[in-house]
N, C-alpha and C positions, 0 to 999 in steps of 0.2 A: 502400406498406408503412410501418408504424409500428413502431419499436423502442422498447421500454419498459425503462429501467434505473432501478430504485430504489436509493438509496444512503444510508448513514448513517455518518458518521465514517470514511470510507475514502479520504481524500485521497491516500494513497500508492498506492492500487490503481485508482481510478476511471478514470484516464487509460488504463490498459492495456485496460480494457473498451471505452471509447469509441474508442480508436485501432483496435481490432479491428473495430468497426463501420465506421469511415471507410475501413478497408482492404478492404472487401468489393468483389468484382467486380460485384455488383449495386449500382447507385448511386441508384436512384429510391426513396429512403426519407427519413423524418424520424426523428430519434432524440431522444426525450424523456427527459431525465435528471432524475429527481425526487429532490431533496435533502430527506430527511426530518428537517430541523432539525439538520443537522450543525454542529459547533462547532470543527472541526479544520482549516479552510482549504479545504474542498471547494468552496465558492463561488468562491474565487479560482482554483482549478485549472480549473474549468469555464469561467470567464470568458476564459481564454486561447485558447479555440477560436474561430477566425475562419472558420466554416463555417455557412451559414444552415440546414443540415440538423440541426445540433445545437441543441436547444431546452432549456435548463436551466429547471426549475421548482423552486419551494421551497414547503414546507409546514412547519408546526409538527410536532414529532416525534409521529407517530401510528401508526407501525408499517408493516411492509412491505405489508400488505394495502391499507391506506389509500393508500400511495404508488402502488402499481400501479393501483388503481382511479382515482385522480386522473389519472395519466398516460394511461390508456386513455380516460377521459372527454374529455381534451383532445386526443386524437389524431384523425387523419383517415383513416388508411389502411384499406383493405378487408381487409388481412391485418395481424396483430399478432404480433410476435416479442418474447419476453421474454428478458432477459439480466440475470443477477445481477452486481452490481458487482465481485465478486472472480473472475469467470470471463471467458473470451474465446472468440471464434470464429476458425476458420480462414477464409481469404479467400473461399472458394467457398461458404460455408455458405448464405447467403440465396439466391443464384442457384440452386443445386442443389435446395434444399428447396422453393422456390416452383414450380419446374418439376415436381418430384415431386408436389406437391399438385395442380397443375392437370391433370397427366396422369392421376392416380389419382382425381380428384374428391373429395379429402379436405377436410373442414372443420377438421381438426386433425391435426398430424403432429409427429414428433420425429425427431432424428438420434441416432446412437450418439455416444459421447463418450470422450474421453481423461481418465483420472483422474490428478491430481497431488496427492500428499500430502506436505507438509513438503518441497517442492522436488524430490521424486522421483516418477517415473511408476510407478504401481502397477497390477496386474491386478485386474479385477473378479471377485468371486465369481459362481458360476453363478446364484445367486438374484437377482443384480442385472441379469442379461441382460434387455434390453428386449423386451417382447412387442409384438405388433401386432394390430389388429382389435378385437374385443370381449373384454375381459379383466377384467370387473367383479370376479370372485371373487379374482383375484390382487391387484387394487388394494386390496381390503379388508385383506389381510395387511400390505402395505407400499406406499409410494408408488412407482409404476412409471413415472412421467413426471418428467423433470427440467425445471424451468422454463427453464433456459438453452438447452435443446435444442428447445423447442416453438415452433411457429407455429400460430395458429388464425385463423379468419376472423371478420369482424365479425358474421356470422350466428350463429356458434357463441357468441360472447361475449354477444350480445343475449339468447340463450336460456339460457345456463348461468351467466354471471357474475352478480354481481361476486364478488371474493374476500371472505370473511367477516372483517370488521374487528374482530370480537370475539376472534379468534384471534391470540395472539402468536407462534404457530408452527403448523405443520401446515396452514396455509391452502391450500397447493397440494394436499395429500392430500384435503382437503374438496372442492375444486373438481373434481379429477379423478374423485372418486367420483361426483359428480353427472353429470359428462360420460360416464362409463363406462356408464351406463344407456342412453344415447341415441346416442352417436357412436362409430363405429370409429376407431381411431387408426392413421394411417399411420406406418410406420417406414422411414426412409431409412437403410440399413445402411452408413453411412459415418461415421467419427469426425470430425465437423465442429465439435464443441464441446470446449473444454478446461475441465474442471471442477476447481477447486482446493479442497482440503479441509485439515482439520487446524488451522484457525485458531480461537482461543478465542472470537472475536466472532461466529462463525457460529451461527445460531439453534439448530442441532442440538446445539451444545455449551454455549450460554449460557442456554437455556431448559430448565428441569427438567420431568420428568413429561410427556414428549411423548405417552405413551399416553392421558393424560387428554383431550387435545385431539382425538385420534383417536376416542376413545369419544364425545365430543361430536358429531363429524362423522357417525358412524354413527347415533346417536340422531336427529340432525336429518334424516338421510336416511329413516329409518324413519317419522318423523312426517310426511314429505312425501307418503307414500302413492303413490309412483311406481314402486315395485318390483313385479316379478312375484312370484308365490308362491315360486318357486325362489330368486330373489334375496333375498327377505325371510328365508328360512331361512338362507341363506349369511351375511347381515348379522347375524342374531341369534347364529349360532354364533361369528362373529368377535368380536362384542360381548362375549359371555361369556368368550372366551379373553383378550381384551385387559383386560377388567375383572378377571379373575383375577390376571393379572400385576400390574396396578396396585394392587389391594387387598392382595396379598401384600407388595408393596414398601412400602406405607404401614404395614403392621403391623410390618415389620422395623425401620422408622424411628421406631416409637412413635407414629405418627399414627393411632391407633385410631378417633378421631372421624371423620376423613375416610374411612377404610376402611368404617366402618359406614354412613356417608351414601351412598357410591357403591353399596355392597352393597344398600341398601334401594331405591335408584333402579333398579338393574338388575333386581332381583326384581320391581318393579312393572311394568317394561317387559315382562318375560317373561310376566307375568300379564295383559297386555293393557291395563294402566291408562295413561292419558295422562300423559306426563312431558315437560315442556318441556326442550329440549336445554340451555337456559341453566342449568338446575338442576345440571347436571353440573359446570360450571366456576365456579359462584358459590361464594364462600367461606362 
């Protein structure tokens, strides 16, 4: 089992995540912590661990996708578990999830989670309830898999990976969309992950225009020509919906040039013209 933790300038949080891995009842793992060019003392924090299972790696700042890809490339386990550096696991997480996957024959699964926002536990909205099985259409609307909850097999990664390093955010949305066409997702209905939110350094708060990157992911998927006719219609419908929100937001902020650019590209896609996904996110 390989645990992958990317981190950037979270010296005050990284030990909580690592300690939750070391506290697992399942002990046969390696934990690769990829420091994405931190400047805040993260290196010193990680150096204090005297456990051969903890393997710190360092790279120049390249983003979370590159950090995860680097860690997975360096890992050796047949199963790969992701953990964000501001989240943590309850002690039975790995043991129960591995047993669940082996018994169900899953190549990918996730657990339920506890949400903590600004120090207080909060209830999830119904729309955030995790689905199981094949749920491609729901995945188009919003990201339905939490990285810190997921474990997948090496087979899954070799076919579906890597994370797209062109994306500063929504890289998980992009990967899960590709996965949703091919693999059913197992759901272990126990809250074995604690997911913290409300911090200004989280990508969902620090990166603007998230829908632009989701639009890119859908266009890339359409270009791959791996969708059934029904899935293609679903993807086109969601593309139009997301583009409508994004274009409307651009116009409200006086970014008419960007609105017209995306509008032209979406119209071309609907007309069946080839449009590279990169054109969506290029300035």
